[in-house]
PyMOL CGO cylinders between C-alpha atoms (Angstrom):
from pymol import cmd
from pymol.cgo import CYLINDER

trace = [
    CYLINDER, -213.12, 163.25, -81.19, -216.34, 164.89, -82.65, 0.3, 1, 1, 1, 1, 1, 1,
    CYLINDER, -216.34, 164.89, -82.65, -218.70, 166.65, -80.32, 0.3, 1, 1, 1, 1, 1, 1,
    CYLINDER, -218.70, 166.65, -80.32, -221.93, 164.59, -81.15, 0.3, 1, 1, 1, 1, 1, 1,
    CYLINDER, -221.93, 164.59, -81.15, -222.28, 160.84, -81.73, 0.3, 1, 1, 1, 1, 1, 1,
    CYLINDER, -222.28, 160.84, -81.73, -224.23, 159.86, -84.89, 0.3, 1, 1, 1, 1, 1, 1,
    CYLINDER, -224.23, 159.86, -84.89, -224.37, 157.06, -87.48, 0.3, 1, 1, 1, 1, 1, 1,
    CYLINDER, -224.37, 157.06, -87.48, -221.78, 157.43, -90.21, 0.3, 1, 1, 1, 1, 1, 1,
    CYLINDER, -221.78, 157.43, -90.21, -223.87, 154.95, -92.30, 0.3, 1, 1, 1, 1, 1, 1,
    CYLINDER, -223.87, 154.95, -92.30, -226.96, 157.19, -92.12, 0.3, 1, 1, 1, 1, 1, 1,
    CYLINDER, -226.96, 157.19, -92.12, -224.78, 160.41, -92.88, 0.3, 1, 1, 1, 1, 1, 1,
    CYLINDER, -224.78, 160.41, -92.88, -223.40, 158.55, -95.83, 0.3, 1, 1, 1, 1, 1, 1,
    CYLINDER, -223.40, 158.55, -95.83, -226.87, 157.65, -97.16, 0.3, 1, 1, 1, 1, 1, 1,
    CYLINDER, -226.87, 157.65, -97.16, -227.99, 161.24, -96.93, 0.3, 1, 1, 1, 1, 1, 1,
    CYLINDER, -227.99, 161.24, -96.93, -224.72, 162.41, -98.59, 0.3, 1, 1, 1, 1, 1, 1,
    CYLINDER, -224.72, 162.41, -98.59, -225.14, 159.97, -101.51, 0.3, 1, 1, 1, 1, 1, 1,
    CYLINDER, -225.14, 159.97, -101.51, -228.70, 161.23, -102.16, 0.3, 1, 1, 1, 1, 1, 1,
    CYLINDER, -228.70, 161.23, -102.16, -227.70, 164.73, -102.07, 0.3, 1, 1, 1, 1, 1, 1,
    CYLINDER, -227.70, 164.73, -102.07, -224.87, 164.39, -104.44, 0.3, 1, 1, 1, 1, 1, 1,
    CYLINDER, -224.87, 164.39, -104.44, -227.13, 162.21, -106.90, 0.3, 1, 1, 1, 1, 1, 1,
    CYLINDER, -227.13, 162.21, -106.90, -229.99, 164.67, -106.68, 0.3, 1, 1, 1, 1, 1, 1,
    CYLINDER, -229.99, 164.67, -106.68, -227.63, 167.56, -107.49, 0.3, 1, 1, 1, 1, 1, 1,
    CYLINDER, -227.63, 167.56, -107.49, -227.79, 169.70, -104.30, 0.3, 1, 1, 1, 1, 1, 1,
    CYLINDER, -227.79, 169.70, -104.30, -225.43, 172.25, -103.09, 0.3, 1, 1, 1, 1, 1, 1,
    CYLINDER, -225.43, 172.25, -103.09, -224.85, 171.73, -99.26, 0.3, 1, 1, 1, 1, 1, 1,
    CYLINDER, -224.85, 171.73, -99.26, -222.46, 171.82, -96.48, 0.3, 1, 1, 1, 1, 1, 1,
    CYLINDER, -222.46, 171.82, -96.48, -221.81, 169.12, -93.72, 0.3, 1, 1, 1, 1, 1, 1,
    CYLINDER, -221.81, 169.12, -93.72, -220.76, 169.68, -90.20, 0.3, 1, 1, 1, 1, 1, 1,
    CYLINDER, -220.76, 169.68, -90.20, -218.92, 166.48, -89.38, 0.3, 1, 1, 1, 1, 1, 1,
    CYLINDER, -218.92, 166.48, -89.38, -218.58, 167.52, -85.81, 0.3, 1, 1, 1, 1, 1, 1,
    CYLINDER, -218.58, 167.52, -85.81, -222.31, 167.69, -85.22, 0.3, 1, 1, 1, 1, 1, 1,
    CYLINDER, -222.31, 167.69, -85.22, -223.51, 165.60, -87.91, 0.3, 1, 1, 1, 1, 1, 1,
    CYLINDER, -223.51, 165.60, -87.91, -225.76, 168.08, -89.62, 0.3, 1, 1, 1, 1, 1, 1,
    CYLINDER, -225.76, 168.08, -89.62, -226.35, 168.85, -93.29, 0.3, 1, 1, 1, 1, 1, 1,
    CYLINDER, -226.35, 168.85, -93.29, -227.14, 172.47, -94.21, 0.3, 1, 1, 1, 1, 1, 1,
    CYLINDER, -227.14, 172.47, -94.21, -228.46, 174.16, -97.39, 0.3, 1, 1, 1, 1, 1, 1,
    CYLINDER, -228.46, 174.16, -97.39, -230.94, 176.61, -98.73, 0.3, 1, 1, 1, 1, 1, 1,
    CYLINDER, -230.94, 176.61, -98.73, -233.79, 176.06, -101.19, 0.3, 1, 1, 1, 1, 1, 1,
    CYLINDER, -233.79, 176.06, -101.19, -236.12, 178.37, -103.31, 0.3, 1, 1, 1, 1, 1, 1,
    CYLINDER, -236.12, 178.37, -103.31, -239.78, 177.69, -102.85, 0.3, 1, 1, 1, 1, 1, 1,
    CYLINDER, -239.78, 177.69, -102.85, -242.87, 178.91, -104.78, 0.3, 1, 1, 1, 1, 1, 1,
    CYLINDER, -242.87, 178.91, -104.78, -244.34, 181.15, -102.13, 0.3, 1, 1, 1, 1, 1, 1,
    CYLINDER, -244.34, 181.15, -102.13, -244.02, 184.64, -100.72, 0.3, 1, 1, 1, 1, 1, 1,
    CYLINDER, -244.02, 184.64, -100.72, -241.35, 183.30, -98.32, 0.3, 1, 1, 1, 1, 1, 1,
    CYLINDER, -241.35, 183.30, -98.32, -239.11, 182.87, -101.36, 0.3, 1, 1, 1, 1, 1, 1,
    CYLINDER, -239.11, 182.87, -101.36, -236.72, 180.46, -99.61, 0.3, 1, 1, 1, 1, 1, 1,
    CYLINDER, -236.72, 180.46, -99.61, -236.32, 178.15, -96.63, 0.3, 1, 1, 1, 1, 1, 1,
    CYLINDER, -236.32, 178.15, -96.63, -233.19, 176.81, -94.86, 0.3, 1, 1, 1, 1, 1, 1,
    CYLINDER, -233.19, 176.81, -94.86, -232.83, 172.87, -94.59, 0.3, 1, 1, 1, 1, 1, 1,
    CYLINDER, -232.83, 172.87, -94.59, -231.00, 171.28, -91.60, 0.3, 1, 1, 1, 1, 1, 1,
    CYLINDER, -231.00, 171.28, -91.60, -230.84, 167.50, -91.81, 0.3, 1, 1, 1, 1, 1, 1,
    CYLINDER, -230.84, 167.50, -91.81, -229.80, 166.15, -88.33, 0.3, 1, 1, 1, 1, 1, 1,
    CYLINDER, -229.80, 166.15, -88.33, -228.26, 162.72, -88.27, 0.3, 1, 1, 1, 1, 1, 1,
    CYLINDER, -228.26, 162.72, -88.27, -228.65, 160.67, -85.01, 0.3, 1, 1, 1, 1, 1, 1,
    CYLINDER, -228.65, 160.67, -85.01, -227.65, 157.15, -84.17, 0.3, 1, 1, 1, 1, 1, 1,
    CYLINDER, -227.65, 157.15, -84.17, -230.81, 155.62, -85.36, 0.3, 1, 1, 1, 1, 1, 1,
    CYLINDER, -230.81, 155.62, -85.36, -232.77, 158.39, -86.94, 0.3, 1, 1, 1, 1, 1, 1,
    CYLINDER, -232.77, 158.39, -86.94, -232.70, 161.20, -89.44, 0.3, 1, 1, 1, 1, 1, 1,
    CYLINDER, -232.70, 161.20, -89.44, -234.62, 164.55, -88.74, 0.3, 1, 1, 1, 1, 1, 1,
    CYLINDER, -234.62, 164.55, -88.74, -235.26, 166.96, -91.52, 0.3, 1, 1, 1, 1, 1, 1,
    CYLINDER, -235.26, 166.96, -91.52, -236.00, 170.55, -90.61, 0.3, 1, 1, 1, 1, 1, 1,
    CYLINDER, -236.00, 170.55, -90.61, -237.28, 173.25, -93.09, 0.3, 1, 1, 1, 1, 1, 1,
    CYLINDER, -237.28, 173.25, -93.09, -236.86, 176.52, -91.19, 0.3, 1, 1, 1, 1, 1, 1,
    CYLINDER, -236.86, 176.52, -91.19, -238.80, 179.69, -92.24, 0.3, 1, 1, 1, 1, 1, 1,
    CYLINDER, -238.80, 179.69, -92.24, -236.75, 182.73, -93.06, 0.3, 1, 1, 1, 1, 1, 1,
    CYLINDER, -236.75, 182.73, -93.06, -239.10, 184.90, -90.89, 0.3, 1, 1, 1, 1, 1, 1,
    CYLINDER, -239.10, 184.90, -90.89, -240.82, 184.30, -87.67, 0.3, 1, 1, 1, 1, 1, 1,
    CYLINDER, -240.82, 184.30, -87.67, -243.48, 185.94, -85.43, 0.3, 1, 1, 1, 1, 1, 1,
    CYLINDER, -243.48, 185.94, -85.43, -242.55, 188.73, -83.15, 0.3, 1, 1, 1, 1, 1, 1,
    CYLINDER, -242.55, 188.73, -83.15, -242.56, 187.30, -79.48, 0.3, 1, 1, 1, 1, 1, 1,
    CYLINDER, -242.56, 187.30, -79.48, -243.31, 190.77, -78.22, 0.3, 1, 1, 1, 1, 1, 1,
    CYLINDER, -243.31, 190.77, -78.22, -246.42, 190.94, -80.14, 0.3, 1, 1, 1, 1, 1, 1,
    CYLINDER, -246.42, 190.94, -80.14, -248.89, 188.66, -78.33, 0.3, 1, 1, 1, 1, 1, 1,
    CYLINDER, -248.89, 188.66, -78.33, -251.77, 188.96, -80.82, 0.3, 1, 1, 1, 1, 1, 1,
    CYLINDER, -251.77, 188.96, -80.82, -249.37, 187.92, -83.58, 0.3, 1, 1, 1, 1, 1, 1,
    CYLINDER, -249.37, 187.92, -83.58, -247.97, 185.10, -81.72, 0.3, 1, 1, 1, 1, 1, 1,
    CYLINDER, -247.97, 185.10, -81.72, -251.52, 183.86, -80.90, 0.3, 1, 1, 1, 1, 1, 1,
    CYLINDER, -251.52, 183.86, -80.90, -252.58, 184.10, -84.52, 0.3, 1, 1, 1, 1, 1, 1,
    CYLINDER, -252.58, 184.10, -84.52, -249.48, 182.22, -85.71, 0.3, 1, 1, 1, 1, 1, 1,
    CYLINDER, -249.48, 182.22, -85.71, -249.91, 179.48, -83.02, 0.3, 1, 1, 1, 1, 1, 1,
    CYLINDER, -249.91, 179.48, -83.02, -253.56, 178.96, -84.16, 0.3, 1, 1, 1, 1, 1, 1,
    CYLINDER, -253.56, 178.96, -84.16, -252.38, 178.85, -87.80, 0.3, 1, 1, 1, 1, 1, 1,
    CYLINDER, -252.38, 178.85, -87.80, -249.83, 176.16, -87.13, 0.3, 1, 1, 1, 1, 1, 1,
    CYLINDER, -249.83, 176.16, -87.13, -252.46, 174.08, -85.25, 0.3, 1, 1, 1, 1, 1, 1,
    CYLINDER, -252.46, 174.08, -85.25, -254.82, 174.48, -88.20, 0.3, 1, 1, 1, 1, 1, 1,
    CYLINDER, -254.82, 174.48, -88.20, -252.17, 173.50, -90.69, 0.3, 1, 1, 1, 1, 1, 1,
    CYLINDER, -252.17, 173.50, -90.69, -250.94, 170.48, -88.94, 0.3, 1, 1, 1, 1, 1, 1,
    CYLINDER, -250.94, 170.48, -88.94, -254.48, 168.95, -88.51, 0.3, 1, 1, 1, 1, 1, 1,
    CYLINDER, -254.48, 168.95, -88.51, -254.64, 166.04, -90.93, 0.3, 1, 1, 1, 1, 1, 1,
    CYLINDER, -254.64, 166.04, -90.93, -251.06, 165.98, -92.12, 0.3, 1, 1, 1, 1, 1, 1,
    CYLINDER, -251.06, 165.98, -92.12, -249.71, 162.53, -92.71, 0.3, 1, 1, 1, 1, 1, 1,
    CYLINDER, -249.71, 162.53, -92.71, -246.12, 163.06, -92.94, 0.3, 1, 1, 1, 1, 1, 1,
    CYLINDER, -246.12, 163.06, -92.94, -244.38, 165.61, -90.71, 0.3, 1, 1, 1, 1, 1, 1,
    CYLINDER, -244.38, 165.61, -90.71, -245.59, 168.64, -88.91, 0.3, 1, 1, 1, 1, 1, 1,
    CYLINDER, -245.59, 168.64, -88.91, -245.06, 172.36, -88.45, 0.3, 1, 1, 1, 1, 1, 1,
    CYLINDER, -245.06, 172.36, -88.45, -243.43, 173.52, -85.25, 0.3, 1, 1, 1, 1, 1, 1,
    CYLINDER, -243.43, 173.52, -85.25, -243.74, 177.01, -83.51, 0.3, 1, 1, 1, 1, 1, 1,
    CYLINDER, -243.74, 177.01, -83.51, -241.20, 178.15, -80.91, 0.3, 1, 1, 1, 1, 1, 1,
    CYLINDER, -241.20, 178.15, -80.91, -242.90, 180.51, -78.32, 0.3, 1, 1, 1, 1, 1, 1,
    CYLINDER, -242.90, 180.51, -78.32, -239.55, 181.79, -77.14, 0.3, 1, 1, 1, 1, 1, 1,
    CYLINDER, -239.55, 181.79, -77.14, -238.52, 183.53, -80.34, 0.3, 1, 1, 1, 1, 1, 1,
    CYLINDER, -238.52, 183.53, -80.34, -241.29, 182.96, -82.87, 0.3, 1, 1, 1, 1, 1, 1,
    CYLINDER, -241.29, 182.96, -82.87, -239.35, 180.58, -84.97, 0.3, 1, 1, 1, 1, 1, 1,
    CYLINDER, -239.35, 180.58, -84.97, -241.39, 178.52, -87.50, 0.3, 1, 1, 1, 1, 1, 1,
    CYLINDER, -241.39, 178.52, -87.50, -240.20, 175.26, -89.00, 0.3, 1, 1, 1, 1, 1, 1,
    CYLINDER, -240.20, 175.26, -89.00, -241.48, 171.97, -90.55, 0.3, 1, 1, 1, 1, 1, 1,
    CYLINDER, -241.48, 171.97, -90.55, -240.05, 168.62, -89.36, 0.3, 1, 1, 1, 1, 1, 1,
    CYLINDER, -240.05, 168.62, -89.36, -239.95, 165.33, -90.97, 0.3, 1, 1, 1, 1, 1, 1,
    CYLINDER, -239.95, 165.33, -90.97, -238.80, 162.37, -88.99, 0.3, 1, 1, 1, 1, 1, 1,
    CYLINDER, -238.80, 162.37, -88.99, -237.19, 159.09, -90.39, 0.3, 1, 1, 1, 1, 1, 1,
    CYLINDER, -237.19, 159.09, -90.39, -236.91, 155.97, -88.11, 0.3, 1, 1, 1, 1, 1, 1,
    CYLINDER, -236.91, 155.97, -88.11, -233.68, 154.17, -88.96, 0.3, 1, 1, 1, 1, 1, 1,
    CYLINDER, -233.68, 154.17, -88.96, -233.71, 151.78, -86.04, 0.3, 1, 1, 1, 1, 1, 1,
    CYLINDER, -233.71, 151.78, -86.04, -231.96, 148.63, -87.46, 0.3, 1, 1, 1, 1, 1, 1,
    CYLINDER, -231.96, 148.63, -87.46, -232.14, 149.87, -91.05, 0.3, 1, 1, 1, 1, 1, 1,
    CYLINDER, -232.14, 149.87, -91.05, -230.42, 152.39, -93.44, 0.3, 1, 1, 1, 1, 1, 1,
    CYLINDER, -230.42, 152.39, -93.44, -233.08, 154.77, -94.97, 0.3, 1, 1, 1, 1, 1, 1,
    CYLINDER, -233.08, 154.77, -94.97, -233.30, 154.15, -98.72, 0.3, 1, 1, 1, 1, 1, 1,
    CYLINDER, -233.30, 154.15, -98.72, -232.89, 157.31, -101.03, 0.3, 1, 1, 1, 1, 1, 1,
    CYLINDER, -232.89, 157.31, -101.03, -236.55, 157.42, -101.87, 0.3, 1, 1, 1, 1, 1, 1,
    CYLINDER, -236.55, 157.42, -101.87, -237.42, 157.79, -98.18, 0.3, 1, 1, 1, 1, 1, 1,
    CYLINDER, -237.42, 157.79, -98.18, -234.76, 160.49, -97.75, 0.3, 1, 1, 1, 1, 1, 1,
    CYLINDER, -234.76, 160.49, -97.75, -236.10, 162.23, -100.93, 0.3, 1, 1, 1, 1, 1, 1,
    CYLINDER, -236.10, 162.23, -100.93, -239.71, 162.01, -99.64, 0.3, 1, 1, 1, 1, 1, 1,
    CYLINDER, -239.71, 162.01, -99.64, -238.83, 163.87, -96.37, 0.3, 1, 1, 1, 1, 1, 1,
    CYLINDER, -238.83, 163.87, -96.37, -236.92, 166.60, -98.15, 0.3, 1, 1, 1, 1, 1, 1,
    CYLINDER, -236.92, 166.60, -98.15, -239.42, 167.20, -100.92, 0.3, 1, 1, 1, 1, 1, 1,
    CYLINDER, -239.42, 167.20, -100.92, -242.39, 166.95, -98.54, 0.3, 1, 1, 1, 1, 1, 1,
    CYLINDER, -242.39, 166.95, -98.54, -240.96, 169.89, -96.53, 0.3, 1, 1, 1, 1, 1, 1,
    CYLINDER, -240.96, 169.89, -96.53, -240.79, 171.96, -99.73, 0.3, 1, 1, 1, 1, 1, 1,
    CYLINDER, -240.79, 171.96, -99.73, -244.35, 171.10, -100.60, 0.3, 1, 1, 1, 1, 1, 1,
    CYLINDER, -244.35, 171.10, -100.60, -245.48, 172.17, -97.24, 0.3, 1, 1, 1, 1, 1, 1,
    CYLINDER, -245.48, 172.17, -97.24, -243.94, 175.65, -97.39, 0.3, 1, 1, 1, 1, 1, 1,
    CYLINDER, -243.94, 175.65, -97.39, -245.21, 176.02, -100.76, 0.3, 1, 1, 1, 1, 1, 1,
    CYLINDER, -245.21, 176.02, -100.76, -248.85, 175.34, -99.64, 0.3, 1, 1, 1, 1, 1, 1,
    CYLINDER, -248.85, 175.34, -99.64, -248.66, 177.30, -96.41, 0.3, 1, 1, 1, 1, 1, 1,
    CYLINDER, -248.66, 177.30, -96.41, -245.89, 179.88, -96.89, 0.3, 1, 1, 1, 1, 1, 1,
    CYLINDER, -245.89, 179.88, -96.89, -248.27, 182.49, -98.20, 0.3, 1, 1, 1, 1, 1, 1,
    CYLINDER, -248.27, 182.49, -98.20, -250.46, 182.08, -95.11, 0.3, 1, 1, 1, 1, 1, 1,
    CYLINDER, -250.46, 182.08, -95.11, -247.48, 182.65, -92.73, 0.3, 1, 1, 1, 1, 1, 1,
    CYLINDER, -247.48, 182.65, -92.73, -246.55, 185.63, -94.75, 0.3, 1, 1, 1, 1, 1, 1,
    CYLINDER, -246.55, 185.63, -94.75, -250.11, 187.06, -94.69, 0.3, 1, 1, 1, 1, 1, 1,
    CYLINDER, -250.11, 187.06, -94.69, -250.16, 186.83, -90.82, 0.3, 1, 1, 1, 1, 1, 1,
    CYLINDER, -250.16, 186.83, -90.82, -246.78, 188.44, -90.37, 0.3, 1, 1, 1, 1, 1, 1,
    CYLINDER, -246.78, 188.44, -90.37, -247.04, 191.24, -92.96, 0.3, 1, 1, 1, 1, 1, 1,
    CYLINDER, -247.04, 191.24, -92.96, -250.68, 191.75, -93.68, 0.3, 1, 1, 1, 1, 1, 1,
    CYLINDER, -250.68, 191.75, -93.68, -252.25, 191.28, -90.30, 0.3, 1, 1, 1, 1, 1, 1,
    CYLINDER, -252.25, 191.28, -90.30, -254.48, 188.27, -91.55, 0.3, 1, 1, 1, 1, 1, 1,
    CYLINDER, -254.48, 188.27, -91.55, -256.24, 186.17, -89.01, 0.3, 1, 1, 1, 1, 1, 1,
    CYLINDER, -256.24, 186.17, -89.01, -255.17, 182.44, -88.61, 0.3, 1, 1, 1, 1, 1, 1,
    CYLINDER, -255.17, 182.44, -88.61, -258.57, 181.42, -90.06, 0.3, 1, 1, 1, 1, 1, 1,
    CYLINDER, -258.57, 181.42, -90.06, -258.43, 183.84, -93.09, 0.3, 1, 1, 1, 1, 1, 1,
    CYLINDER, -258.43, 183.84, -93.09, -254.81, 182.64, -93.72, 0.3, 1, 1, 1, 1, 1, 1,
    CYLINDER, -254.81, 182.64, -93.72, -255.53, 178.96, -93.52, 0.3, 1, 1, 1, 1, 1, 1,
    CYLINDER, -255.53, 178.96, -93.52, -258.68, 179.18, -95.73, 0.3, 1, 1, 1, 1, 1, 1,
    CYLINDER, -258.68, 179.18, -95.73, -256.45, 181.03, -98.33, 0.3, 1, 1, 1, 1, 1, 1,
    CYLINDER, -256.45, 181.03, -98.33, -253.94, 178.37, -98.32, 0.3, 1, 1, 1, 1, 1, 1,
    CYLINDER, -253.94, 178.37, -98.32, -256.27, 175.38, -98.50, 0.3, 1, 1, 1, 1, 1, 1,
    CYLINDER, -256.27, 175.38, -98.50, -258.84, 176.58, -101.08, 0.3, 1, 1, 1, 1, 1, 1,
    CYLINDER, -258.84, 176.58, -101.08, -258.50, 175.27, -104.56, 0.3, 1, 1, 1, 1, 1, 1,
    CYLINDER, -258.50, 175.27, -104.56, -259.95, 176.40, -107.87, 0.3, 1, 1, 1, 1, 1, 1,
    CYLINDER, -259.95, 176.40, -107.87, -262.25, 173.26, -107.92, 0.3, 1, 1, 1, 1, 1, 1,
    CYLINDER, -262.25, 173.26, -107.92, -263.53, 174.33, -104.31, 0.3, 1, 1, 1, 1, 1, 1,
    CYLINDER, -263.53, 174.33, -104.31, -264.25, 177.77, -105.70, 0.3, 1, 1, 1, 1, 1, 1,
    CYLINDER, -264.25, 177.77, -105.70, -266.19, 176.28, -108.67, 0.3, 1, 1, 1, 1, 1, 1,
    CYLINDER, -266.19, 176.28, -108.67, -268.23, 174.21, -106.30, 0.3, 1, 1, 1, 1, 1, 1,
    CYLINDER, -268.23, 174.21, -106.30, -269.05, 177.32, -104.19, 0.3, 1, 1, 1, 1, 1, 1,
    CYLINDER, -269.05, 177.32, -104.19, -270.22, 179.18, -107.35, 0.3, 1, 1, 1, 1, 1, 1,
    CYLINDER, -270.22, 179.18, -107.35, -272.41, 176.20, -108.47, 0.3, 1, 1, 1, 1, 1, 1,
    CYLINDER, -272.41, 176.20, -108.47, -273.95, 175.91, -105.15, 0.3, 1, 1, 1, 1, 1, 1,
    CYLINDER, -273.95, 175.91, -105.15, -274.61, 179.70, -105.21, 0.3, 1, 1, 1, 1, 1, 1,
    CYLINDER, -274.61, 179.70, -105.21, -276.38, 179.26, -108.42, 0.3, 1, 1, 1, 1, 1, 1,
    CYLINDER, -276.38, 179.26, -108.42, -278.41, 176.49, -107.12, 0.3, 1, 1, 1, 1, 1, 1,
    CYLINDER, -278.41, 176.49, -107.12, -279.40, 178.69, -104.09, 0.3, 1, 1, 1, 1, 1, 1,
    CYLINDER, -279.40, 178.69, -104.09, -280.73, 181.37, -106.34, 0.3, 1, 1, 1, 1, 1, 1,
    CYLINDER, -280.73, 181.37, -106.34, -277.85, 183.76, -105.85, 0.3, 1, 1, 1, 1, 1, 1,
    CYLINDER, -277.85, 183.76, -105.85, -276.80, 185.92, -108.94, 0.3, 1, 1, 1, 1, 1, 1,
    CYLINDER, -276.80, 185.92, -108.94, -273.59, 184.75, -110.35, 0.3, 1, 1, 1, 1, 1, 1,
    CYLINDER, -273.59, 184.75, -110.35, -272.04, 186.22, -113.53, 0.3, 1, 1, 1, 1, 1, 1,
    CYLINDER, -272.04, 186.22, -113.53, -271.35, 183.62, -116.24, 0.3, 1, 1, 1, 1, 1, 1,
    CYLINDER, -271.35, 183.62, -116.24, -267.99, 185.23, -116.80, 0.3, 1, 1, 1, 1, 1, 1,
    CYLINDER, -267.99, 185.23, -116.80, -267.13, 184.42, -113.05, 0.3, 1, 1, 1, 1, 1, 1,
    CYLINDER, -267.13, 184.42, -113.05, -268.15, 180.81, -113.69, 0.3, 1, 1, 1, 1, 1, 1,
    CYLINDER, -268.15, 180.81, -113.69, -266.12, 180.45, -116.84, 0.3, 1, 1, 1, 1, 1, 1,
    CYLINDER, -266.12, 180.45, -116.84, -263.12, 182.02, -115.04, 0.3, 1, 1, 1, 1, 1, 1,
    CYLINDER, -263.12, 182.02, -115.04, -263.14, 179.45, -112.35, 0.3, 1, 1, 1, 1, 1, 1,
    CYLINDER, -263.14, 179.45, -112.35, -263.39, 176.64, -114.87, 0.3, 1, 1, 1, 1, 1, 1,
    CYLINDER, -263.39, 176.64, -114.87, -260.38, 177.89, -116.60, 0.3, 1, 1, 1, 1, 1, 1,
    CYLINDER, -260.38, 177.89, -116.60, -258.54, 178.30, -113.30, 0.3, 1, 1, 1, 1, 1, 1,
    CYLINDER, -258.54, 178.30, -113.30, -259.40, 174.60, -112.51, 0.3, 1, 1, 1, 1, 1, 1,
    CYLINDER, -259.40, 174.60, -112.51, -257.99, 173.50, -115.98, 0.3, 1, 1, 1, 1, 1, 1,
    CYLINDER, -257.99, 173.50, -115.98, -254.85, 175.47, -115.38, 0.3, 1, 1, 1, 1, 1, 1,
    CYLINDER, -254.85, 175.47, -115.38, -254.48, 174.39, -111.69, 0.3, 1, 1, 1, 1, 1, 1,
    CYLINDER, -254.48, 174.39, -111.69, -250.86, 173.34, -110.98, 0.3, 1, 1, 1, 1, 1, 1,
    CYLINDER, -250.86, 173.34, -110.98, -251.89, 170.58, -108.56, 0.3, 1, 1, 1, 1, 1, 1,
    CYLINDER, -251.89, 170.58, -108.56, -253.12, 172.38, -105.35, 0.3, 1, 1, 1, 1, 1, 1,
    CYLINDER, -253.12, 172.38, -105.35, -255.66, 169.78, -104.97, 0.3, 1, 1, 1, 1, 1, 1,
    CYLINDER, -255.66, 169.78, -104.97, -252.94, 167.14, -104.52, 0.3, 1, 1, 1, 1, 1, 1,
    CYLINDER, -252.94, 167.14, -104.52, -252.39, 165.44, -101.09, 0.3, 1, 1, 1, 1, 1, 1,
    CYLINDER, -252.39, 165.44, -101.09, -250.70, 167.53, -98.42, 0.3, 1, 1, 1, 1, 1, 1,
    CYLINDER, -250.70, 167.53, -98.42, -247.40, 165.64, -98.87, 0.3, 1, 1, 1, 1, 1, 1,
    CYLINDER, -247.40, 165.64, -98.87, -247.21, 166.30, -102.50, 0.3, 1, 1, 1, 1, 1, 1,
    CYLINDER, -247.21, 166.30, -102.50, -243.43, 166.15, -103.61, 0.3, 1, 1, 1, 1, 1, 1,
    CYLINDER, -243.43, 166.15, -103.61, -243.56, 167.90, -106.97, 0.3, 1, 1, 1, 1, 1, 1,
    CYLINDER, -243.56, 167.90, -106.97, -239.98, 168.00, -108.19, 0.3, 1, 1, 1, 1, 1, 1,
    CYLINDER, -239.98, 168.00, -108.19, -240.76, 171.53, -109.66, 0.3, 1, 1, 1, 1, 1, 1,
    CYLINDER, -240.76, 171.53, -109.66, -240.94, 172.91, -106.04, 0.3, 1, 1, 1, 1, 1, 1,
    CYLINDER, -240.94, 172.91, -106.04, -237.25, 172.31, -105.65, 0.3, 1, 1, 1, 1, 1, 1,
    CYLINDER, -237.25, 172.31, -105.65, -234.84, 174.99, -106.80, 0.3, 1, 1, 1, 1, 1, 1,
    CYLINDER, -234.84, 174.99, -106.80, -231.65, 174.59, -105.02, 0.3, 1, 1, 1, 1, 1, 1,
    CYLINDER, -231.65, 174.59, -105.02, -229.37, 177.76, -104.70, 0.3, 1, 1, 1, 1, 1, 1,
    CYLINDER, -229.37, 177.76, -104.70, -226.48, 177.61, -107.02, 0.3, 1, 1, 1, 1, 1, 1,
    CYLINDER, -226.48, 177.61, -107.02, -224.27, 180.11, -105.10, 0.3, 1, 1, 1, 1, 1, 1,
    CYLINDER, -224.27, 180.11, -105.10, -222.08, 178.21, -102.61, 0.3, 1, 1, 1, 1, 1, 1,
    CYLINDER, -222.08, 178.21, -102.61, -222.24, 180.90, -100.07, 0.3, 1, 1, 1, 1, 1, 1,
    CYLINDER, -222.24, 180.90, -100.07, -226.09, 180.80, -100.05, 0.3, 1, 1, 1, 1, 1, 1,
    CYLINDER, -226.09, 180.80, -100.05, -226.17, 176.99, -100.09, 0.3, 1, 1, 1, 1, 1, 1,
    CYLINDER, -226.17, 176.99, -100.09, -224.07, 176.92, -96.90, 0.3, 1, 1, 1, 1, 1, 1,
    CYLINDER, -224.07, 176.92, -96.90, -226.93, 178.73, -95.20, 0.3, 1, 1, 1, 1, 1, 1,
    CYLINDER, -226.93, 178.73, -95.20, -224.83, 181.75, -94.16, 0.3, 1, 1, 1, 1, 1, 1,
    CYLINDER, -224.83, 181.75, -94.16, -227.55, 184.11, -95.18, 0.3, 1, 1, 1, 1, 1, 1,
    CYLINDER, -227.55, 184.11, -95.18, -229.63, 182.95, -92.15, 0.3, 1, 1, 1, 1, 1, 1,
    CYLINDER, -229.63, 182.95, -92.15, -226.86, 183.16, -89.37, 0.3, 1, 1, 1, 1, 1, 1,
]
cmd.load_cgo(trace, "trace")
C-alpha cells in the first residue's frame, strides 16, 4: 500500500503531458510526486520542479536552487520584502518564502474537483513557473550575492526597455540634458526586446530547456 493517497487519473494526466512535451522526469508512485530540473534564463540558471498530486488538486512547485541565510536577519528581511513586492498583482500563482530555512519557491495550484485537468492547464502552470523565475530570478540573486535592497531588486526585475524610453523622454520634456545616443540606444533596446513587457504569467516556450542528463532530471543535484 502506498504511503499517500492521490488521484491516479490526475497523475496519468500529468504523466501524459510530460511525455508529449518531451520532459525528462521521475515519479515517486508512493508519494504521488513528479520531480525534474529545468534551465531558466536568469542568474539562478536552473530550478527544481515538484508536481504534487492530491485527490482533487495538482500543485506545481518551482524551487529556487539557493535561499536566504536564516541567520542573516537583514538578508531575510530584504528577501521577505522582495517576495511580497513580486507577488503583488500576480494573476496565476505566487512566490513563497520559508522563514525557517530561507527556501524560496513559486507555487501554482490547479483545482481538479470533479474534473481532470486538460493538458493546456497543466502546461500553463509549468510554463508560468519558469516565466516567473525568468523575470524575478536576477532580483533574488542580487539580494543574496550583491547585497541589493528589495526595492532595488524589484525595480530591476520589473523595468523594461519601453519604461526606460519613457523616462528619457520625460527627462527631455523637463529640460534635463539627455544625449541623443542614449535615446537611440533605448529605442534599439525596445526594438530588440524579447518580450519582458508581456503579462506576468507569460509562458514563452523558449524559457523551457529541460535537462537531458537523466541524473540531473531526477533532481538528485538538489538533495
